[in-house]
LUMKE-867401 format. One line per field, with one value per residue: residue number from 1; residue in one letter; x, z, y of N, C-alpha, C, O in turn. Coordinates in nm, 2 decimals, decimal comma. Atoms other than C-alpha are relative to their C-alpha. Layout:
BEGIN
pos: c(NUM/...)
code: c(A/...)
n_east: c(X/...)
n_up: c(Z/...)
n_north: c(Y/...)
ca_east: c(X/...)
ca_up: c(Z/...)
ca_north: c(Y/...)
c_east: c(X/...)
c_up: c(Z/...)
c_north: c(Y/...)
o_east: c(X/...)
o_up: c(Z/...)
o_north: c(Y/...)
end
This chain:
BEGIN
pos: c(1/2/3/4/5/6/7/8/9/10/11/12/13/14/15/16/17/18/19/20/21/22/23/24/25/26/27/28/29/30/31/32/33/34/35/36/37/38/39/40/41/42/43/44/45/46/47/48/49/50/51/52/53/54/55/56/57/58/59/60/61/62/63/64/65/66/67/68/69/70/71/72/73/74/75/76/77/78/79/80/81/82/83/84/85/86/87/88/89/90/91/92/93/94/95/96/97/98/99/100/101/102/103/104/105/106/107/108/109/110/111/112/113/114/115/116/117/118/119/120/121/122/123/124/125/126/127/128/129/130/131/132/133/134/135/136/137/138/139/140/141/142/143/144/145/146/147/148/149/150/151/152/153/154/155/156/157/158/159/160/161/162/163/164/165/166/167/168/169/170/171/172/173/174/175/176/177/178/179/180/181/182/183/184/185/186/187/188/189/190/191/192/193/194/195/196/197/198/199/200/201/202/203/204/205/206/207/208/209/210/211/212/213/214/215/216/217/218/219/220/221/222/223/224/225/226/227/228/229/230/231/232/233/234/235/236)
code: c(M/T/V/S/G/L/V/P/S/S/S/R/R/A/R/L/W/A/Q/M/L/P/C/A/A/D/A/P/S/D/C/G/L/C/P/R/L/K/A/F/R/N/A/Q/K/A/P/H/P/D/W/H/N/A/P/I/N/G/F/G/G/L/E/A/R/L/L/V/L/G/L/A/P/G/L/R/G/A/N/C/T/G/R/V/F/T/G/D/G/A/G/E/L/L/Y/P/V/L/Q/Q/R/G/F/A/K/G/G/F/G/H/G/G/A/D/D/L/R/L/I/D/C/R/I/V/N/V/L/R/C/V/P/P/Q/N/K/P/I/G/V/E/I/R/Q/C/R/S/F/L/M/H/E/I/T/L/M/R/E/L/R/V/I/V/C/L/G/G/V/A/H/R/S/L/I/T/L/L/G/Q/R/Q/S/V/Y/P/F/V/H/G/V/H/Y/T/L/S/T/P/E/G/R/A/I/T/L/I/D/S/Y/H/C/S/R/Y/N/T/Q/T/R/R/L/T/P/E/M/F/Q/D/V/F/R/A/A/A/A/L/L/A)
n_east: c(0,06/-0,04/0,13/-0,06/0,12/0,05/-0,01/0,03/0,11/-0,07/-0,07/-0,09/0,02/-0,04/-0,07/-0,06/-0,06/-0,06/-0,13/-0,04/-0,04/-0,02/-0,16/0,02/0,04/0,08/0,15/0,11/0,13/0,11/-0,09/0,07/-0,09/0,09/0,17/0,10/0,03/0,05/0,16/0,02/0,05/0,12/0,12/0,02/0,02/0,20/0,02/-0,07/-0,07/-0,01/-0,15/-0,06/-0,06/-0,09/-0,13/-0,05/-0,12/-0,05/0,00/-0,09/-0,17/-0,10/-0,10/0,04/-0,12/0,07/0,04/0,08/0,05/0,13/0,05/0,08/0,14/0,16/0,13/0,07/-0,13/-0,06/0,01/0,14/-0,04/-0,13/-0,13/-0,07/0,03/0,12/0,13/-0,02/-0,10/-0,17/-0,04/0,05/-0,17/-0,11/0,04/0,05/-0,06/-0,06/0,03/-0,13/-0,23/-0,07/0,01/0,08/0,07/0,12/0,05/0,02/0,17/0,01/0,09/-0,06/0,09/-0,09/-0,12/-0,07/-0,16/-0,12/-0,08/-0,06/0,09/0,09/0,06/0,06/-0,01/-0,05/0,16/0,11/0,11/0,05/0,06/0,09/-0,05/-0,13/-0,09/-0,13/-0,06/-0,11/-0,06/0,06/-0,13/-0,10/0,01/-0,02/-0,10/-0,04/0,09/-0,09/-0,05/-0,02/0,03/-0,15/-0,10/0,08/-0,06/-0,12/-0,09/0,06/-0,14/0,03/0,15/0,04/0,11/0,10/0,07/-0,05/0,05/-0,05/-0,17/-0,05/0,00/-0,10/-0,11/0,00/-0,05/-0,10/-0,06/-0,07/0,04/0,04/-0,03/-0,14/0,05/0,15/0,12/0,03/0,07/-0,03/-0,19/-0,05/-0,09/-0,09/0,01/-0,02/0,11/-0,05/-0,06/-0,13/-0,05/-0,01/0,15/0,02/0,18/0,02/0,11/0,13/0,12/0,11/0,08/0,16/0,08/-0,06/-0,10/0,02/0,09/-0,08/-0,10/-0,15/-0,03/0,01/-0,04/-0,14/-0,15/0,04/-0,03/-0,15/-0,05/0,00/-0,05/-0,10/0,06/-0,01/-0,15/-0,06/0,00/-0,01)
n_up: c(0,10/0,05/0,06/0,08/0,00/-0,10/-0,04/-0,12/-0,12/0,07/-0,09/-0,03/0,15/-0,05/-0,10/0,14/0,06/0,01/-0,01/0,09/0,00/0,13/0,02/0,15/0,17/0,02/0,08/-0,01/0,04/0,13/0,07/0,10/0,07/0,09/0,02/0,05/-0,12/-0,10/0,05/-0,01/-0,12/-0,05/0,05/-0,11/-0,17/0,01/-0,05/-0,15/-0,09/-0,12/-0,02/0,00/0,07/-0,04/0,03/-0,11/-0,07/-0,08/-0,12/-0,03/-0,03/0,10/-0,09/0,07/0,03/0,04/0,09/0,07/0,13/0,05/0,13/0,03/-0,09/0,08/0,03/-0,14/-0,10/-0,03/0,07/-0,05/-0,13/0,04/-0,10/0,09/0,00/-0,13/0,10/0,11/0,01/0,00/-0,18/-0,10/0,03/-0,06/-0,14/-0,13/0,02/-0,02/-0,10/-0,02/0,11/-0,11/0,09/-0,01/-0,07/0,06/0,01/0,16/-0,01/0,11/0,05/-0,07/-0,15/-0,09/-0,10/0,07/0,04/0,04/-0,04/0,11/0,18/0,11/0,09/0,10/0,14/0,12/0,09/-0,09/0,07/0,04/0,16/0,02/0,04/-0,05/0,08/0,03/0,15/-0,06/-0,03/-0,17/-0,04/-0,02/-0,06/-0,17/-0,06/-0,11/-0,12/-0,02/0,09/-0,13/-0,08/-0,02/-0,06/-0,15/-0,15/-0,05/-0,07/0,08/0,08/0,10/0,05/0,08/0,12/-0,01/0,19/0,06/0,04/-0,15/0,03/0,10/-0,04/-0,07/0,05/0,02/-0,08/0,01/0,11/-0,01/0,14/-0,03/0,04/-0,14/-0,16/0,08/-0,10/-0,05/-0,15/-0,12/-0,03/-0,09/0,08/-0,09/0,10/-0,11/0,09/0,07/-0,12/0,00/-0,06/0,04/-0,03/0,01/0,07/-0,02/0,09/-0,09/0,06/-0,04/-0,06/0,04/-0,02/0,10/0,00/-0,17/0,05/0,10/-0,07/0,06/-0,19/-0,10/-0,09/0,07/0,08/-0,11/-0,12/-0,02/0,01/-0,11/-0,03/0,00/-0,02/-0,13/-0,05/0,08/-0,16/-0,21)
n_north: c(-0,09/-0,15/-0,08/-0,08/-0,09/-0,02/-0,15/-0,04/-0,13/-0,14/0,02/0,08/-0,04/-0,19/0,01/0,12/-0,11/-0,12/0,11/0,03/-0,11/-0,07/-0,04/-0,12/0,09/0,04/-0,07/-0,04/0,08/-0,06/0,03/0,00/-0,01/0,11/0,05/0,14/0,06/-0,06/0,03/0,10/0,01/-0,09/0,05/0,07/-0,02/0,07/0,13/0,07/-0,07/-0,02/0,09/-0,11/-0,10/-0,11/0,01/0,14/-0,03/0,14/0,02/0,03/-0,07/-0,04/0,05/0,17/0,05/0,08/-0,06/0,10/-0,03/0,04/-0,01/-0,13/-0,01/0,10/-0,04/0,02/0,06/-0,12/-0,14/0,01/-0,04/-0,07/0,00/-0,01/0,16/0,01/0,05/0,05/0,12/0,00/-0,06/0,11/0,05/-0,10/-0,03/0,09/0,07/-0,05/-0,01/0,08/-0,03/-0,12/-0,13/-0,04/0,04/-0,02/0,05/-0,01/0,03/0,02/-0,12/-0,11/-0,05/0,04/-0,09/0,04/-0,10/0,09/-0,02/-0,03/0,01/-0,07/0,05/-0,10/0,03/-0,04/-0,15/-0,08/-0,03/0,17/0,00/0,07/0,12/0,10/0,01/-0,14/-0,02/-0,07/-0,09/-0,04/0,09/-0,12/-0,07/0,05/0,11/-0,06/0,02/0,13/-0,09/0,00/0,10/0,08/-0,08/0,02/0,06/-0,04/0,01/0,15/0,10/0,06/-0,01/0,14/-0,04/0,12/-0,01/0,00/-0,12/-0,03/-0,06/-0,11/-0,15/-0,03/-0,03/-0,14/-0,07/-0,01/-0,04/0,16/0,07/0,06/0,16/0,02/0,07/0,07/0,12/0,20/0,03/0,04/-0,03/-0,08/-0,08/-0,12/-0,12/-0,12/-0,13/-0,12/-0,10/0,01/0,16/0,12/0,07/0,11/0,01/0,20/0,02/0,13/0,06/0,00/0,04/-0,01/0,15/0,10/0,06/0,12/0,10/0,10/-0,03/-0,03/-0,06/0,11/-0,04/0,03/-0,07/-0,12/-0,01/-0,01/-0,20/-0,09/0,07/-0,10/-0,06/-0,01/0,02/-0,12/-0,13/0,00)
ca_east: c(1,96/2,09/1,91/2,09/1,96/1,88/1,83/1,92/1,69/1,74/1,90/2,11/2,15/2,26/2,50/2,66/2,72/2,89/3,16/3,22/3,47/3,51/3,89/3,99/4,02/3,70/3,40/3,17/2,79/2,66/2,99/2,90/3,23/3,06/2,74/2,66/2,71/2,59/2,24/2,22/2,25/2,01/1,76/1,76/1,67/1,27/1,23/1,49/1,48/1,55/1,93/2,23/2,30/2,56/2,98/3,11/3,39/3,65/3,62/3,87/4,19/4,40/4,66/4,59/4,92/4,68/4,52/4,18/4,13/3,78/3,63/3,31/3,00/2,66/2,33/2,19/2,54/2,75/2,52/2,23/2,41/2,68/2,99/3,19/3,14/2,78/2,47/2,61/2,79/3,17/3,10/2,99/3,38/3,57/3,47/3,44/3,82/3,92/3,81/4,05/4,39/4,31/4,22/3,90/3,67/3,32/3,01/2,95/2,54/2,48/2,27/2,52/2,33/2,65/2,95/3,18/3,55/3,85/4,18/4,46/4,28/4,14/3,87/3,77/3,72/3,84/3,46/3,33/2,99/2,80/2,78/2,50/2,50/2,81/3,04/3,29/3,38/3,76/3,72/3,46/3,78/4,01/3,83/3,80/4,15/4,23/4,01/4,27/4,56/4,51/4,39/4,76/4,91/4,72/4,82/5,13/5,22/5,07/5,31/5,05/4,75/4,56/4,39/4,06/4,02/4,21/4,02/4,15/4,51/4,55/4,43/4,68/4,97/4,86/4,85/5,15/5,31/5,40/5,36/5,15/5,30/5,60/5,37/5,04/4,73/4,81/4,59/4,80/5,17/5,34/5,48/5,77/5,64/5,69/5,38/5,40/5,61/5,89/5,74/5,79/5,44/5,39/5,08/4,94/4,68/4,34/4,05/3,77/3,56/3,21/2,96/3,04/3,39/3,30/3,02/3,25/3,52/3,78/3,82/3,81/3,77/4,10/4,31/4,12/4,23/4,61/4,56/4,55/4,70/5,04/4,93/4,94/5,30/5,39/5,26/5,37)
ca_up: c(11,61/11,41/11,40/11,20/11,20/11,54/11,68/12,04/12,30/12,19/12,59/12,50/12,13/12,33/12,52/12,23/11,97/12,23/12,24/11,94/12,03/11,78/11,66/11,39/11,14/11,15/10,87/10,91/10,99/10,71/10,48/10,11/9,97/9,76/9,58/9,54/9,90/10,05/9,83/9,91/10,27/10,30/10,10/10,44/10,66/10,56/10,60/10,91/11,12/11,40/11,27/11,22/10,89/10,89/10,82/11,06/11,24/11,43/11,74/11,97/12,15/11,91/12,19/12,02/11,93/11,74/11,41/11,25/10,91/10,75/10,38/10,46/10,68/10,61/10,53/10,83/11,02/11,13/10,92/11,14/11,48/11,41/11,56/11,29/11,24/11,49/11,34/11,12/11,07/11,06/11,42/11,55/11,46/11,52/11,86/12,04/11,88/11,97/12,28/12,32/12,21/12,48/12,22/12,41/12,71/12,77/12,71/12,27/12,22/11,82/11,78/12,02/12,34/12,55/12,76/12,49/12,47/12,31/12,46/12,25/11,94/11,70/11,47/11,16/10,78/10,47/10,33/10,59/10,44/10,36/9,94/9,78/9,74/9,94/9,65/9,66/9,37/9,34/9,33/9,70/9,79/9,70/9,83/10,21/10,21/10,38/10,66/10,67/10,60/10,93/11,15/11,13/11,19/11,53/11,63/11,74/11,90/11,62/11,54/11,38/11,13/11,00/10,68/10,69/10,24/9,97/9,95/10,34/10,19/9,87/10,02/10,25/10,07/9,83/10,11/10,18/9,89/9,85/9,46/9,48/9,32/9,61/9,89/9,69/9,94/10,10/10,39/10,70/10,57/10,77/10,59/10,73/10,57/10,73/10,78/10,64/10,93/10,90/11,18/11,18/11,13/11,11/10,82/10,89/10,60/10,69/10,46/10,55/10,85/10,65/10,66/10,31/10,33/10,75/10,55/10,28/10,49/10,30/10,66/10,94/11,29/11,30/11,05/11,26/11,57/11,43/11,30/11,56/11,75/11,61/11,63/12,00/11,99/11,80/12,11/12,42)
ca_north: c(2,85/3,12/3,45/3,71/4,03/4,03/4,40/4,49/4,71/5,04/5,03/4,81/4,91/5,31/5,06/4,83/5,16/5,34/5,07/5,17/5,50/5,75/5,85/6,06/5,72/5,71/5,76/6,01/5,88/6,09/5,93/6,03/5,96/5,64/5,68/5,37/5,28/5,57/5,54/5,19/5,26/5,52/5,29/5,04/5,30/5,27/4,96/4,89/5,18/5,04/4,90/5,16/5,26/5,40/5,36/5,02/5,18/4,96/4,84/4,78/4,98/5,22/5,08/4,75/4,52/4,31/4,46/4,20/4,33/4,22/4,26/4,47/4,53/4,23/4,36/4,22/4,15/4,50/4,72/4,59/4,62/4,85/4,67/4,51/4,08/4,10/3,94/3,74/3,39/3,50/3,66/3,33/3,20/3,49/3,60/3,28/3,22/3,50/3,48/3,15/3,29/3,59/3,83/3,88/3,92/3,89/3,76/3,73/3,77/3,76/4,08/4,29/4,28/4,19/4,26/4,19/4,35/4,32/4,28/4,44/4,34/4,59/4,49/4,69/4,64/4,72/4,92/5,09/5,10/4,73/4,72/4,57/4,21/4,17/4,28/4,63/4,75/4,89/5,23/5,22/5,00/5,30/5,51/5,34/5,29/5,66/5,53/5,20/5,42/5,63/5,42/5,20/5,52/5,56/5,27/5,32/5,03/4,72/4,45/4,20/4,23/3,91/3,96/3,77/3,72/3,78/4,13/4,24/4,16/4,31/4,64/4,61/4,52/4,80/5,00/4,95/5,00/4,61/4,44/4,20/3,92/3,96/3,85/3,66/3,56/3,17/3,07/3,10/3,26/3,51/3,82/4,09/4,47/4,77/5,06/5,39/5,53/5,26/5,02/4,66/4,44/4,05/4,00/3,63/3,56/3,37/3,27/3,45/3,34/3,37/3,10/2,98/2,92/2,68/2,54/2,42/2,35/2,54/2,71/2,47/2,57/2,42/2,61/2,91/2,84/2,79/3,18/3,33/3,10/3,25/3,52/3,51/3,36/3,65/3,88/3,68)
c_east: c(0,09/-0,03/0,12/-0,14/-0,03/0,04/-0,03/-0,09/0,07/0,10/0,18/0,15/0,10/0,17/0,13/0,11/0,15/0,18/0,05/0,13/0,05/0,15/-0,02/0,03/-0,11/-0,11/-0,08/-0,13/-0,05/0,09/-0,04/0,17/0,00/-0,14/-0,04/-0,05/-0,05/-0,14/-0,05/0,00/-0,13/-0,16/-0,03/-0,05/-0,21/-0,09/0,02/0,03/0,08/0,19/0,09/0,01/0,01/0,14/-0,02/0,12/0,08/-0,03/0,12/0,11/0,08/0,17/0,06/0,15/-0,05/-0,10/-0,10/-0,06/-0,11/0,05/-0,08/-0,17/-0,10/-0,11/-0,05/0,08/0,01/-0,06/-0,14/0,06/0,12/0,07/0,03/0,00/-0,12/-0,06/0,00/0,09/0,14/-0,03/0,04/0,15/0,08/0,01/0,08/0,21/0,09/0,03/0,11/0,12/0,00/-0,07/-0,15/-0,10/-0,14/-0,10/-0,06/-0,18/0,05/-0,02/0,10/-0,06/0,10/0,08/0,16/0,12/0,13/0,14/0,17/0,01/-0,08/-0,03/-0,08/0,02/0,03/-0,06/-0,01/-0,18/-0,04/-0,02/-0,12/0,01/0,15/0,14/0,07/-0,02/0,18/0,02/-0,09/0,15/0,16/-0,01/-0,05/0,11/0,09/-0,03/0,13/0,11/0,06/0,00/0,14/0,10/-0,01/0,04/0,16/0,08/0,01/0,13/-0,07/-0,10/-0,03/-0,11/-0,11/-0,08/0,12/-0,05/0,07/0,18/0,06/-0,04/0,13/0,10/-0,02/0,05/0,08/0,14/0,06/-0,03/-0,07/0,03/0,14/-0,09/-0,24/-0,08/0,06/-0,07/0,09/0,20/0,02/0,10/0,10/-0,08/0,03/-0,17/0,05/0,14/0,13/-0,03/-0,06/-0,15/0,03/-0,13/-0,06/-0,18/-0,10/-0,09/-0,04/-0,12/-0,18/-0,05/0,03/0,15/0,00/-0,08/0,06/0,12/0,19/0,07/-0,07/0,04/0,15/0,11/-0,04/0,07/0,16/0,01/0,03/0,10/0,18/-0,01/0,04/0,19/0,04/0,05/0,07/0,16)
c_up: c(-0,02/-0,03/-0,03/-0,05/0,12/0,04/0,16/0,03/-0,11/0,18/0,02/-0,12/0,02/0,00/-0,12/-0,09/0,12/0,05/-0,16/-0,03/-0,13/0,00/-0,14/-0,13/0,00/-0,08/0,04/0,02/-0,13/-0,15/-0,16/-0,13/-0,12/-0,03/0,03/0,13/0,12/-0,04/0,08/0,15/0,08/-0,03/0,10/0,11/0,00/0,06/0,12/0,01/0,13/-0,03/-0,07/-0,11/-0,06/-0,04/0,17/0,05/0,10/0,13/0,09/0,12/-0,10/0,08/-0,04/-0,01/-0,17/-0,13/-0,09/-0,13/-0,09/-0,17/0,01/0,11/-0,08/0,04/0,13/0,08/0,05/-0,05/0,04/0,12/0,06/0,09/-0,12/0,07/0,15/-0,08/-0,05/0,00/0,02/0,15/0,08/-0,04/0,09/0,17/0,08/-0,02/0,05/0,22/0,06/0,02/0,04/-0,03/0,04/0,15/-0,01/-0,05/-0,20/-0,04/-0,16/-0,08/0,10/0,10/0,06/0,06/-0,13/-0,01/-0,03/0,06/-0,09/-0,09/-0,01/-0,13/-0,13/-0,19/-0,14/-0,03/0,14/0,02/-0,03/-0,21/-0,03/-0,06/0,00/-0,06/-0,04/-0,11/0,03/-0,01/0,15/0,08/0,04/0,11/0,19/0,05/0,10/0,12/0,07/0,06/0,18/0,12/0,05/0,01/0,13/0,09/-0,01/0,02/-0,09/-0,05/-0,06/-0,08/-0,08/-0,04/0,00/-0,16/-0,05/-0,02/0,10/-0,08/-0,13/0,08/0,11/-0,03/-0,08/0,14/0,04/-0,07/-0,08/-0,18/0,09/-0,02/0,10/0,13/-0,06/0,15/-0,01/0,15/0,08/-0,01/0,07/-0,15/0,07/-0,06/0,16/0,00/0,01/0,08/0,00/0,14/-0,02/-0,01/-0,07/-0,14/0,03/-0,10/0,11/-0,10/0,08/0,10/-0,02/-0,04/-0,15/-0,03/0,14/-0,09/-0,10/0,04/-0,10/0,09/0,08/0,10/0,07/-0,03/0,07/0,07/0,00/-0,06/0,12/0,14/-0,01/0,01/0,08/0,04/-0,01/0,14/0,07/0,02)
c_north: c(0,12/0,14/0,15/0,19/0,07/0,18/-0,01/0,08/0,14/0,00/-0,03/0,01/0,12/-0,13/-0,13/0,14/0,03/-0,04/0,04/0,19/0,05/0,04/0,10/-0,06/-0,05/0,07/0,05/-0,11/0,01/-0,02/0,00/-0,04/-0,11/0,03/-0,11/-0,03/0,08/-0,01/-0,16/-0,08/0,06/-0,08/-0,11/0,08/-0,02/-0,06/-0,10/0,15/-0,01/-0,06/0,12/0,04/0,03/-0,07/-0,08/0,06/-0,09/-0,01/-0,12/0,14/0,03/-0,05/-0,18/-0,08/-0,07/0,07/-0,18/0,05/-0,07/0,07/0,15/-0,05/-0,09/0,13/0,01/-0,03/0,14/0,14/0,04/0,07/0,08/-0,02/-0,13/-0,23/0,00/-0,04/-0,11/-0,16/0,06/0,04/-0,12/-0,06/0,10/0,04/-0,12/-0,05/0,11/0,06/-0,10/0,03/0,11/0,11/0,05/-0,02/-0,02/-0,10/0,01/-0,03/0,03/0,16/0,13/0,03/-0,06/0,04/-0,04/0,11/-0,05/0,04/-0,07/-0,09/0,16/-0,10/0,06/-0,10/0,07/0,18/0,00/0,00/-0,19/0,08/-0,13/-0,12/-0,07/0,04/0,14/0,01/0,09/0,15/0,07/-0,03/0,17/0,08/0,02/-0,03/0,12/-0,01/-0,10/0,10/0,10/-0,05/-0,12/0,11/0,02/-0,12/-0,07/-0,15/-0,17/-0,06/-0,10/0,04/-0,15/0,05/-0,13/0,03/0,08/0,19/0,14/0,00/0,05/0,13/0,06/0,01/0,16/0,16/0,07/0,01/-0,12/0,03/-0,13/-0,18/0,01/-0,07/0,00/-0,03/-0,14/0,04/-0,02/0,04/0,11/0,10/0,12/0,10/0,05/0,12/0,12/0,07/-0,10/-0,11/-0,12/-0,09/-0,15/0,05/-0,15/0,04/-0,08/-0,03/0,07/-0,06/0,04/-0,14/-0,10/-0,07/-0,13/-0,09/-0,12/-0,09/0,04/0,05/-0,08/0,10/-0,03/0,11/0,16/0,01/0,03/0,11/0,10/-0,04/0,04/0,10/0,09/0,01/0,10/0,10/-0,01/0,08)
o_east: c(0,15/-0,03/0,19/-0,25/-0,06/0,15/-0,13/-0,15/0,15/0,22/0,28/0,27/0,20/0,27/0,23/0,23/0,26/0,28/0,13/0,13/0,11/0,20/-0,11/0,02/-0,11/-0,16/-0,15/-0,14/-0,09/0,05/-0,11/0,18/0,07/-0,23/-0,15/-0,17/-0,07/-0,22/-0,15/-0,04/-0,20/-0,26/-0,13/-0,08/-0,30/-0,18/-0,04/0,12/0,15/0,26/0,03/0,05/-0,06/0,12/-0,09/0,21/0,01/-0,04/0,16/0,07/0,14/0,28/0,15/0,23/0,01/-0,19/-0,05/-0,18/-0,05/0,15/-0,05/-0,24/-0,11/-0,10/-0,07/0,03/-0,10/-0,02/-0,22/0,03/0,18/0,08/-0,07/0,02/-0,08/-0,03/-0,10/0,19/0,17/0,04/0,13/0,12/0,13/0,11/0,17/0,26/0,21/0,09/0,20/0,21/0,10/-0,11/-0,20/-0,12/-0,19/-0,06/-0,13/-0,23/0,16/0,04/0,06/-0,07/0,07/0,06/0,25/0,11/0,18/0,16/0,22/0,11/-0,15/0,04/-0,20/0,09/-0,02/-0,03/-0,01/-0,23/0,04/-0,07/-0,13/0,07/0,22/0,25/0,06/-0,09/0,21/0,13/-0,06/0,20/0,23/0,07/-0,07/0,12/0,18/0,02/0,17/0,07/0,16/0,09/0,14/0,22/0,09/0,06/0,22/0,19/0,09/0,22/0,01/-0,16/0,05/-0,21/-0,09/-0,19/0,19/0,03/0,10/0,26/0,18/0,07/0,19/0,16/0,03/0,14/0,08/0,26/0,14/-0,06/-0,05/0,00/0,23/-0,05/-0,35/-0,03/0,07/-0,05/0,12/0,29/-0,09/0,18/0,03/-0,16/0,04/-0,23/0,16/0,22/0,23/0,05/-0,16/-0,21/0,11/-0,20/0,03/-0,27/-0,10/-0,02/0,00/-0,22/-0,26/0,02/0,05/0,15/0,08/-0,05/0,04/0,17/0,29/0,19/-0,19/0,12/0,21/0,20/0,05/0,14/0,23/0,12/0,11/0,15/0,25/0,05/0,10/0,27/0,08/0,15/0,11/0,21)
o_up: c(0,06/-0,16/0,06/-0,10/0,12/0,01/0,22/-0,06/-0,19/0,15/0,08/-0,12/-0,05/-0,08/-0,12/-0,07/0,08/0,10/-0,21/-0,13/-0,22/0,11/-0,21/-0,24/-0,01/-0,05/0,10/-0,03/-0,21/-0,25/-0,19/-0,25/-0,22/0,04/0,08/0,15/0,24/0,06/0,15/0,18/0,17/0,03/0,06/0,23/0,06/0,14/0,16/-0,05/0,19/0,06/-0,15/-0,09/-0,15/-0,08/0,27/0,00/0,17/0,19/0,06/0,11/-0,16/0,03/0,00/0,07/-0,27/-0,07/-0,13/-0,14/-0,16/-0,21/-0,02/0,14/-0,20/0,11/0,19/0,16/0,07/-0,04/0,00/0,14/0,17/0,19/-0,15/0,17/0,26/-0,19/-0,04/0,08/0,13/0,23/0,17/0,04/0,20/0,24/0,16/0,06/0,07/0,30/0,15/0,07/0,02/0,05/-0,04/0,19/-0,13/-0,09/-0,22/-0,05/-0,18/-0,17/0,10/0,13/0,07/0,09/-0,07/-0,04/0,01/0,08/-0,12/-0,12/0,07/-0,19/-0,13/-0,23/-0,16/-0,04/0,22/0,13/-0,04/-0,25/0,03/-0,16/-0,06/0,00/-0,15/-0,18/0,13/-0,01/0,20/0,16/0,13/0,20/0,27/0,16/0,19/0,20/0,19/0,15/0,25/0,20/0,16/0,02/0,19/0,21/-0,06/-0,03/-0,06/-0,12/-0,15/-0,02/-0,16/0,01/0,01/-0,19/0,02/-0,09/0,06/-0,10/-0,14/0,09/0,12/0,01/-0,03/0,15/0,06/-0,02/-0,17/-0,23/0,20/0,03/0,09/0,22/-0,05/0,24/-0,11/0,23/0,08/0,06/0,11/-0,24/0,15/-0,14/0,28/-0,11/0,06/0,03/0,03/0,18/-0,08/0,09/-0,16/-0,14/0,01/-0,08/0,22/-0,11/0,19/0,03/0,07/-0,07/-0,16/-0,09/0,13/-0,10/-0,11/-0,05/-0,12/0,09/0,06/0,09/0,11/0,04/0,09/0,05/0,08/-0,05/0,13/0,22/0,09/0,12/0,06/0,10/0,10/0,20/0,14/0,14)
o_north: c(0,19/0,16/0,20/0,22/0,19/0,24/-0,04/0,14/0,17/-0,03/0,01/-0,01/0,13/-0,10/-0,20/0,17/0,03/0,01/-0,04/0,26/-0,02/0,05/0,15/0,00/-0,17/0,18/-0,02/-0,22/-0,08/0,04/-0,10/-0,02/-0,10/0,01/-0,13/-0,06/0,05/-0,03/-0,16/-0,19/0,03/-0,06/-0,17/0,03/-0,08/-0,04/-0,20/0,21/0,07/-0,11/0,19/0,16/0,08/-0,19/-0,05/-0,01/-0,17/0,10/-0,24/0,25/-0,06/-0,04/-0,26/-0,01/-0,07/0,14/-0,28/0,05/-0,15/0,13/0,26/-0,15/-0,08/0,23/0,11/-0,11/0,19/0,26/0,12/0,19/0,07/0,05/-0,19/-0,29/-0,03/-0,03/-0,18/-0,17/0,01/-0,02/-0,12/-0,15/0,09/0,02/-0,10/-0,13/0,08/0,14/-0,05/-0,04/0,19/0,20/0,13/-0,14/-0,02/-0,20/0,11/-0,15/0,07/0,22/0,25/0,15/-0,18/0,16/-0,09/0,23/-0,16/0,16/-0,18/-0,16/0,22/-0,18/0,04/-0,19/0,18/0,30/-0,10/0,01/-0,28/0,19/-0,23/-0,13/-0,15/0,02/0,18/-0,06/0,15/0,19/0,17/0,05/0,22/0,11/0,12/-0,09/0,09/0,06/-0,08/0,17/0,08/-0,02/-0,18/0,09/-0,01/-0,13/-0,16/-0,16/-0,26/-0,02/-0,15/0,12/-0,22/0,11/-0,25/0,09/0,16/0,26/0,26/0,09/0,09/0,19/0,17/0,11/0,26/0,24/0,19/0,02/-0,10/0,14/-0,16/-0,29/-0,08/-0,14/0,06/-0,10/-0,20/0,13/-0,14/0,00/0,16/0,07/0,20/0,04/0,02/0,15/0,14/0,15/-0,04/-0,20/-0,14/-0,08/-0,16/0,15/-0,24/0,12/-0,13/-0,13/0,07/-0,11/0,07/-0,24/-0,22/-0,17/-0,22/-0,21/-0,24/-0,17/-0,01/0,04/-0,10/0,20/0,07/0,17/0,24/0,11/0,10/0,16/0,19/0,04/0,06/0,10/0,20/0,08/0,15/0,14/0,08/0,10)
end
């Protein structure tokens, strides 16, 4: 049985949040760049005082060669637990696949009470804060893009980016100064691009590993495995 929004104990929660090592690309805990998102975040604090209820920054080291780019924290997922793709259905597919491909080690707990660590991999969302109804608006994605740009600049060894879904893909293509018509989102496609500093990277697109996509079979476990098998091969 899957339990969404499972909150670890205070000691375990402290250890979990300690894994979110701060870096210069992090959104501050009281970030107010997007008034709508800040108001929605703050509205969760009274009914859910034990939730993270703050921006969710990257998980994994900046020295990683693989970056996994998602959309936004889930209300009862990362916004609750404090770690990307933890507490909802998407992480139940993502983290086991990363473990199988050698990009993660340790146990994965739905509420984050675990000893999971990433290997040569970092995960971050396009949007750092949970949006109402899981639907960010354009200005919020643009406001948050500066954090992603700084993050990619700091990842000096970065070679492969896996974009989970069309929003993540389009945000990255815009950030890199490219045209969407030249680089459309297509599941499983590989594009060779360059960072703002001129470093070559490979973009691999995947449908988002959301519960909806997996239940409708738009994305199967085999399709998702193929994406990260390709990423591992590029880094071999």
